[in-house]
C-alpha atoms as an extended CHARMM CRD file, in Angstrom:
* protein
*
        70  EXT
         1         1  MET       CA             14.3930000000      -13.6440000000        1.5400000000  PROA      1               0.0000000000
         2         2  SER       CA             12.8410000000      -10.4110000000        1.6100000000  PROA      2               0.0000000000
         3         3  THR       CA             11.0240000000       -8.7890000000        4.8770000000  PROA      3               0.0000000000
         4         4  ASP       CA              7.8080000000       -6.6350000000        4.8840000000  PROA      4               0.0000000000
         5         5  LYS       CA             10.1520000000       -3.3110000000        5.7890000000  PROA      5               0.0000000000
         6         6  GLN       CA             12.4270000000       -3.6990000000        2.9050000000  PROA      6               0.0000000000
         7         7  HSD       CA              9.1110000000       -3.2140000000        0.8000000000  PROA      7               0.0000000000
         8         8  GLY       CA              7.1180000000       -0.4560000000        2.6800000000  PROA      8               0.0000000000
         9         9  LEU       CA              4.6970000000       -2.2900000000        4.7150000000  PROA      9               0.0000000000
        10        10  THR       CA              4.5610000000       -2.1310000000        8.5170000000  PROA      10              0.0000000000
        11        11  ASN       CA              2.1760000000       -2.5790000000       11.1000000000  PROA      11              0.0000000000
        12        12  ASP       CA              3.6780000000       -0.1170000000       13.0880000000  PROA      12              0.0000000000
        13        13  PRO       CA              1.2510000000        2.8150000000       13.3550000000  PROA      13              0.0000000000
        14        14  GLN       CA              3.9460000000        5.2200000000       13.8800000000  PROA      14              0.0000000000
        15        15  GLU       CA              5.4830000000        4.3350000000       10.5130000000  PROA      15              0.0000000000
        16        16  MET       CA              1.5620000000        3.9110000000        9.1480000000  PROA      16              0.0000000000
        17        17  LEU       CA              1.2420000000        7.6490000000       10.4100000000  PROA      17              0.0000000000
        18        18  LYS       CA              4.6240000000        8.7260000000        9.1100000000  PROA      18              0.0000000000
        19        19  ALA       CA              3.4940000000        6.9640000000        5.4770000000  PROA      19              0.0000000000
        20        20  LYS       CA              0.3200000000        8.2180000000        5.3460000000  PROA      20              0.0000000000
        21        21  HSD       CA              1.7670000000       11.9470000000        6.1890000000  PROA      21              0.0000000000
        22        22  GLU       CA              3.7320000000       11.9030000000        3.9110000000  PROA      22              0.0000000000
        23        23  ALA       CA              1.8240000000       10.6630000000        0.2310000000  PROA      23              0.0000000000
        24        24  ASP       CA             -0.8530000000       13.4130000000        1.8230000000  PROA      24              0.0000000000
        25        25  LYS       CA              1.9110000000       15.6630000000        1.0890000000  PROA      25              0.0000000000
        26        26  GLN       CA              2.9050000000       14.8110000000       -2.3680000000  PROA      26              0.0000000000
        27        27  LYS       CA             -0.9750000000       14.7470000000       -2.8930000000  PROA      27              0.0000000000
        28        28  GLN       CA             -0.8130000000       18.1320000000       -2.1870000000  PROA      28              0.0000000000
        29        29  GLN       CA              2.1560000000       19.2330000000       -3.9800000000  PROA      29              0.0000000000
        30        30  PHE       CA              1.0730000000       17.6360000000       -7.4220000000  PROA      30              0.0000000000
        31        31  THR       CA             -2.7120000000       19.4170000000       -6.6580000000  PROA      31              0.0000000000
        32        32  ASN       CA             -0.9830000000       23.0550000000       -6.4190000000  PROA      32              0.0000000000
        33        33  PHE       CA              1.3630000000       21.8060000000       -9.6380000000  PROA      33              0.0000000000
        34        34  ALA       CA             -2.2120000000       21.0120000000      -11.5110000000  PROA      34              0.0000000000
        35        35  ARG       CA             -3.5100000000       24.5860000000      -10.2810000000  PROA      35              0.0000000000
        36        36  SER       CA             -1.0760000000       26.3820000000      -10.8130000000  PROA      36              0.0000000000
        37        37  VAL       CA             -0.5910000000       24.7980000000      -14.9510000000  PROA      37              0.0000000000
        38        38  SER       CA             -4.8870000000       25.0850000000      -15.6680000000  PROA      38              0.0000000000
        39        39  GLY       CA             -4.6830000000       28.7200000000      -13.9520000000  PROA      39              0.0000000000
        40        40  ASP       CA             -8.4820000000       29.9370000000      -13.4160000000  PROA      40              0.0000000000
        41        41  THR       CA             -9.5530000000       27.2980000000      -15.3900000000  PROA      41              0.0000000000
        42        42  PRO       CA            -12.7620000000       25.5100000000      -13.4300000000  PROA      42              0.0000000000
        43        43  VAL       CA            -12.7270000000       22.5710000000      -11.1590000000  PROA      43              0.0000000000
        44        44  ASP       CA            -14.8240000000       19.6520000000      -12.8630000000  PROA      44              0.0000000000
        45        45  ASN       CA            -15.4880000000       17.3270000000       -9.5350000000  PROA      45              0.0000000000
        46        46  GLY       CA            -17.2160000000       15.0520000000      -11.8180000000  PROA      46              0.0000000000
        47        47  GLN       CA            -20.6460000000       16.1720000000      -12.0380000000  PROA      47              0.0000000000
        48        48  VAL       CA            -22.1720000000       16.6660000000      -15.1020000000  PROA      48              0.0000000000
        49        49  SER       CA            -22.6110000000       20.1140000000      -16.9190000000  PROA      49              0.0000000000
        50        50  PRO       CA            -25.6950000000       21.6320000000      -17.1040000000  PROA      50              0.0000000000
        51        51  ASP       CA            -25.1390000000       22.9260000000      -19.8820000000  PROA      51              0.0000000000
        52        52  LYS       CA            -24.4720000000       19.6760000000      -22.2320000000  PROA      52              0.0000000000
        53        53  HSD       CA            -27.6250000000       17.6760000000      -22.7840000000  PROA      53              0.0000000000
        54        54  HSD       CA            -27.7010000000       13.6240000000      -22.4110000000  PROA      54              0.0000000000
        55        55  GLU       CA            -30.8460000000       11.5790000000      -24.3580000000  PROA      55              0.0000000000
        56        56  PRO       CA            -31.5730000000        9.1780000000      -21.7480000000  PROA      56              0.0000000000
        57        57  ASP       CA            -29.4000000000        5.7190000000      -21.9860000000  PROA      57              0.0000000000
        58        58  GLN       CA            -32.1690000000        3.0960000000      -23.3340000000  PROA      58              0.0000000000
        59        59  GLN       CA            -30.3270000000        0.1700000000      -21.7470000000  PROA      59              0.0000000000
        60        60  ASN       CA            -29.8340000000        2.1560000000      -18.2500000000  PROA      60              0.0000000000
        61        61  ASN       CA            -33.4190000000        2.6910000000      -18.5340000000  PROA      61              0.0000000000
        62        62  MET       CA            -34.7720000000       -0.3750000000      -19.4250000000  PROA      62              0.0000000000
        63        63  LYS       CA            -32.5810000000       -1.5070000000      -16.2470000000  PROA      63              0.0000000000
        64        64  ASP       CA            -34.4380000000        0.9730000000      -13.7390000000  PROA      64              0.0000000000
        65        65  GLN       CA            -37.4090000000       -0.6070000000      -14.7760000000  PROA      65              0.0000000000
        66        66  GLU       CA            -35.7440000000       -4.4750000000      -14.0580000000  PROA      66              0.0000000000
        67        67  ASN       CA            -34.5440000000       -3.6260000000      -10.5140000000  PROA      67              0.0000000000
        68        68  ARG       CA            -38.2000000000       -1.3080000000       -9.8440000000  PROA      68              0.0000000000
        69        69  MET       CA            -39.5850000000       -4.6140000000      -10.7090000000  PROA      69              0.0000000000
        70        70  ILE       CA            -37.8930000000       -6.4370000000       -8.2880000000  PROA      70              0.0000000000
């Protein structure tokens, strides 16, 4: 049988905090790497560019109308 320790699962707050710090460190390293590779490319925060115009989606408009009626 396996224990939780073998899979990295624990309820110990100190161990959880240590794991979180390690994950944060790895995320920061990846972020630094991605920024070094992308150079001066602007960061996309998931926002729609104002330069791109999209026609309204008919299905979304219908759903909006349905939600207003409720």
